[in-house]
N, C-alpha and C positions, 0 to 999 in steps of 0.2 A: 257379759255385756258391760262395756265401760260406763262409768258414771258420767252424767252430763248435767249441765246447768242450762237453763233457758237462755241466759245471756250468751253462752257459747254458741247455741243454735242460731240465735239472732245475728251474732257476729258472722257466723259462717254464711248465713243467708245474705247478709249485706255484701260480703266479698263476692259471692256468686252473682248477685244482682249487678254489681259493678262490672264483672266480667261480661255479663249479658249485654250491658249497655254499650260496651266497646264495639260490638258488632254493628251498631247503628250510629256511631259517633259522627259520621260525615253528613248526616241528615241536617237540613236547616232547622233551626229551632221552631217548634210548633207555635202557632198563633191561635188566639181565640179560645184556648182551653180555659175551663173554670177551675181555679185553685180552691180546693175545699178549705173550709174554716177548721183549723185543728181543734179548737175548743168545742165546736159543734160536733165534730166527729168523735171526740173524746166522750162527750155526753152520751152519744148514741152507743158507742162501744161499751161503755160502762153499764149502760142500761141493758145491752145485749148480754153481757157477762152475768148480770143479775138474773135475767130471764132464763139463761142456760142452767141455772141452779136447779130448775125444775126438770131434772133428768135423773135417772139412775146413774151411778158412777161406772159407766161402761168400761172405762179404762183400767179399773182397779181389779185385782185378783178376787176380791170378795163379790164381784159381779160374775156369777157363774150360771147365768140363765140362758138367754137367747144367743143366737149366733152373731155376736158383736165382738169383733176382734180389732183392737186398735191398729191403725195403719203404722207402718214402719216410719221412723222419724225421717228417713231419707225420702220416702214417698211423700210425706207432708211437705218437706222443703221443695222437692222437685215439682210438685203440683203448684205450689205457690209461685215458684220461679216462672214456670210456663204460663201462668195466668197473666203475667205482665204483657205477654204477646196475645194471650187469649185465642189460641189457634182453634180452627174448626176442621176436624179431620174428615169432613165429607168429601172435599176435593183438594187437590194439591194447591189450588189457588189460595185456600184458606189455612192450610196446615202442612207446609212443605216438610219441615224438619220432623214434626211430630208424626206425620204419616209414615215416614221412613222408620221412625222408632216403633210405631205400632206394628208394622210389618215384621220387624225384627223380633219384637217381644212376642207376637202371636206365633211366629215360627218356632220360638223356643218352647212355647206351650205345646205346640203340635209335636215337636221332637220329644218332649217328655212323655207324650202319649204313645209315641212310636211311629209317627208319621213324618215322612220327608215331604213329598208332594202333598199339598192340602189346599183348601180354601178356607179362609176364616178372617174374622175381624173382631174388634172390641165393640161392646154395646153397653147399654145402660144397666144391665144386670141379667140374671137368669131368666126372668120372665120374657124379655125381648129376645134373648138368645134362643130359648126354647120355641118361641113363636116362629122364628125364622126356620128352625129345623123342622117343625111340623108343617110349615108352609111349603118347604121344599118337598117334604114327604107327600103332601097333597098334590103338588105338581106332577110328581112321578107316579103316584097311585091315586088318581082322582076317583071320587065316588066310592071310597073304601073307608073302613072304620079305623080309628086309632084307639089303642088300649094301653093302659098303664096300671100298675099295682094300686090297690086301694090305699096303700101307704105312700104312694107317690105324692109329690107336691100338688096341691089343688089347682095350680096354675095350668096344668095340662088339660084338665076338663074345661076350664074357663077359656083357654086359648082355642081349643077345638070348637067351642061354640062361636067364638069370634070368627074363625075361619070357615064356619059352616061344615065342620067335619063331625060325623057321628063318633061318639066316644063311649067307651065302656070300661069300668074299673074291674080289674082282675083281683080275686081274693088273695090275701096274704097268708103265708104259713105261720106256724107257731113263733117264728123268729122275726116276723115283720118283713120277710122277703116275698117276692112274687111267687105264687103257687104255680109251678110249671105244669102240673097236671090240669089245673083249671084253665091255664092259658091254652094248652093243646086242645082241650074240649071246645073252646071258643074258635080256635083255628079250623077245627073240623066242620064247624057249622056256620061260620060267618066269613065275610070277605074283609080281612084285616090287612091294611096297607102298611101301617107303622106300629111297631111295638116299642114302648118307652121303657127302658131299664133304668132303675135308679141306683146310683152308686153313692150311697150315703143319704138315706132318707132324713128329712128334717126332724122327724119325731124321735127316732132312735138311732140314726146312723146306720141302718141296715143296708146291706149290699145285695142286690138281686143276683141270682145265680147266672152270671153272664155266659159261661161255657154251655150250659144247657139251653139257654135262649138262642145262642148262635147255632147249636145243633138243630133247633126247630126252624131257624131261618133257612137252613139248607134244604129242609124238607118242604117248607110252605112258602118261601119266597117273599116274605115281608121285608120291610126296611127296619133296621134296628137302630134306634136313637138312644143314646146314653145321656141321662141327666146326671152329670157328675159335678153339678154346681157346688155342692158342699164337699164331696169326698174325693174329687179328682186328684188333688195334690198328693194324696196318700199313696199314689203309685210309687212315690219315692221312698216309702217305708216298707221294710221287709218284716218287721216284727208284728205281723198280723196273723189272723187265723188262716188255716190252709184254704178254706173256702174263699176268703177275701183275697188272698194272694193269687189264687186261680182266676178270680174275676179280673183283677188288675192286669194279669198277664195277657188277657184277651181284649183289653180296651182298644187296641189298635185295629181290631177286626170289626169294630162298630162302623156304621155308615156315617153317623154324625155324633157330635159330642158337645156338651156345654160344660163350662167350668167358670166359676166366679172368682176372679182375683180379689174382689172386695170381701171375700170370706177368708179363706186361709192364705190368700196371696198377699196379705199385708197392705192392701190398697184402700184408699178412701172410697166411699160409695159415690157414684155407681160405676162399677167396672166389671162387666161380664164379658164372656167370650164364647162365640159359636165357631165350631170347626167342622169341616166336611172332609171326609177321606178322599172323595172324588172331586177334583177341582172343576170338572165340567158342569157341575150343578150351577156354576156361576151364570150359565146361559139364562136361567130363570130370572135373574136380576136385571137383565139387559133393558136399557131404556135410553131415550134420547133427551138431551137437555139443550135448550137454545143458547146457554151461556156458561155452563158450569165446567166443562171438561176440555177446554181448548188450550190451556196453558202448557200441557204436556201430553205426550203420547203414552206416558207410563200409566199403569193402572191407578185410577183414583178409587179410594176405598168406598166412596159412595156408589160405585158401579157394582159392588158386591154386598150391598147392605140395604135393608128395608128402611132403616133409620136414615134421616138426612143429616142435619147438624149433629155433630158428636164432639165432645170436648177433647181436644188434642192434649190438654193438661193431664188427662187420665192416662194417655199413652206414654207421656213423658215420665209420669210417676212410676208406672209399671216397668218401663224400660230401665230406669235408673235402679229400681229395687232389684231387678233380675241381674243387672251388672254387678251389683254389690253382693247379692246372694244367688248365685247360679242354681238352676234347678237340677241338681245332681244328688245322687243318693248319699254321697260322702261329704256333703257340704253343710254349712251352718243352717240353711233353710230347712233341709230335711231333718236336721237334728232338733229343730223346734217342733216339727210335727211329731217326732218320736217322743218328745217331752210331753206333749199334749196327750198322747196315747198312754204314757206311763201315769199321768195324772188321773185319767179315767179309770185305769186298772186299779190304782190305789184307792180311789173312791169306791169302786165296785167291791173290792175286798173288804173295806170297812162296813159297807152296807150289808153284805151277805153274812157278816159276823154279828150283826145286830138283830136280835130277835124281834125288834119292833117293826122291821121292814120286810117287804116282799120284793125281790128283784127278779124280773122275768128272764133275763139272759145277760151274758157278759157283753161289754161294749165292743162293737166291731172297730170303731174309730175312737172318737173322744167324747161321745155323747153317752150319758148314763141316765137311765130312767128307773124309778122305784116308787113303790106305794107303801103307805103305812098300813099295818094290819088292823083289822077290825072285824066285827061280827058279820057285817054285810059289805058289799061293794059300795052301796050308797053311803054308808057310814065312813068307809075308808076314803071315799072321794071328798067328803066334807072335811075330814081330818087333814087330807093333803092340802086343801085350800087354807085351812087354819095354820098349818105349819108354814106354808108359803108366806102368809102375812106376818106371822110371828118372827120368822127368820129375817124378814126385811127390817123389823124393828131392831134386830141385832146387826144390821148392816150387811147381812148375807142375802144376796139377791139370786133366787132360783127362777125356774120357769115351771109352768103347768102344761100337761099334755093329756089329751083324751085318747086312750088306747083300748083296743078290744080286750075283754076279760079273758079271751082264749089265749092271750100271750102269757097269762099267769097261772101258776099251779095253785088255784084257790082251794082245792080239796085238802092239800097238805097243810094249808094255813087255816083251815076250818072256817073259811069265809063263804057266806051265802051269795051266789051270783044273782042278785035281785035286779040287775040292769046289765045291758050288753057292753057298755064301756065303763072304764074306771078312770077317774082323774088321778094322774100321777104327778110326782115331782120329777123334774128333769134338769140336767146340767149339761151345758156345752163348755168343756174345759179347753178353751182355745188359746189361752195365753201362755207364754213361756213360763210365767211365774206360778202357774196353777199347781204344778207338782210340789213346789216348796210350800204351798199354802194349804195343802189338803188337810193337815192336822187342824189348822185354824178354821177352815171351812167346816170340818166335821164337828168341831167343838161347838160352833154356833148352831149347826143343825141339831146336835144333841140337846142343847139348851132349849131351842124352839120346840122340839118334839116333846121334851119333858113338860113344858108349860101346857101344851095342847093335850097331852095324855092325862095330866093331872086334872085339867078342867073337865075332860070327858069322864074321868073316874068320879069326880065330885058331883057330876051331873047337874 
């Protein structure tokens, strides 16, 4: 990636802004506008910059904790440029150009999944996208239950409550994937309308066994929704386990799918996307408005969305990014995903070679979890928290996760399972630079662990 300077970016933005203004040069000069006081704005902006210091350095490679990936510089510029217009992509009246961009960008996401015909749109994030998918499922299968793995995002249970849908969690197997036998037992005794498969769980990056779930769909007739908010883009990566490749090969057979461009898609928050394989589900969105949809007979995105006002700037940023970085397996975008996967594998190799740590399984994507060894699970959990805080003192920012002890081989580690869950350390290695920084990351982890282990030994 070429080196850049902030002055170069600001100059480029200025040139693009001037180009944008030429499209409106024939308008009469506006009247009655309030011209802000530059000195007053400076005071506020400097105060804002000071307040923003109260953050972890999410942009830096030493931040390797939660799912926070910096947006691409082009996405940043494109979003800002579109904000001069501040389009609303609910209706063509409010977002003509950006509505077209949204349709094009969403079609490219659908094509990545393997869909030509589809229905879909952008939304504020995975929560709203999953809500729409479960709402459509309820419309098609009313008075039935929705199920998802116990390792699925908590939003599915919460959304089901909002929609008035009965929900049940399906146990996970030793690798954090949905237990297919447990699911089939539920299918045999309960009326299940929607099964949610997760492709990239937020805790460990686990991928539910999609081919087996699709086989069950053929036998039991439920609707299969895939929550690929985190892992969807990894369909462009071949360097995965055989089980993961088999799951990605069947994404196109799902009934609906969610993917979040504001995770691995290099977009600012919030930018999620919901996709439906069958465009006819758009009939459930049908509504009348006395004023909204009269400027064009073309499809208004608000006609296929539960959300009303939505930022056209998000569509502009995604459209621009995908023009620069096409969603192809041989492109620069996919190369960045492979780099994240290599970083996770490199960290996993270091952890499994370190006798102080217990690692449950190899990473499916770019998320790694591990626990410090101790006499008991409770002691290991407290040790993990201490390492987390000590690492932060060394500018290494990790995350913590609560996982079932059944994920770990406690017997071989000589650890007493005195509680059902263990607090683990977790890293989401999402940045391009993470692979080159693994040694520096591990050096800090080593130092933090040494401090904690010495304190535990000294008692």
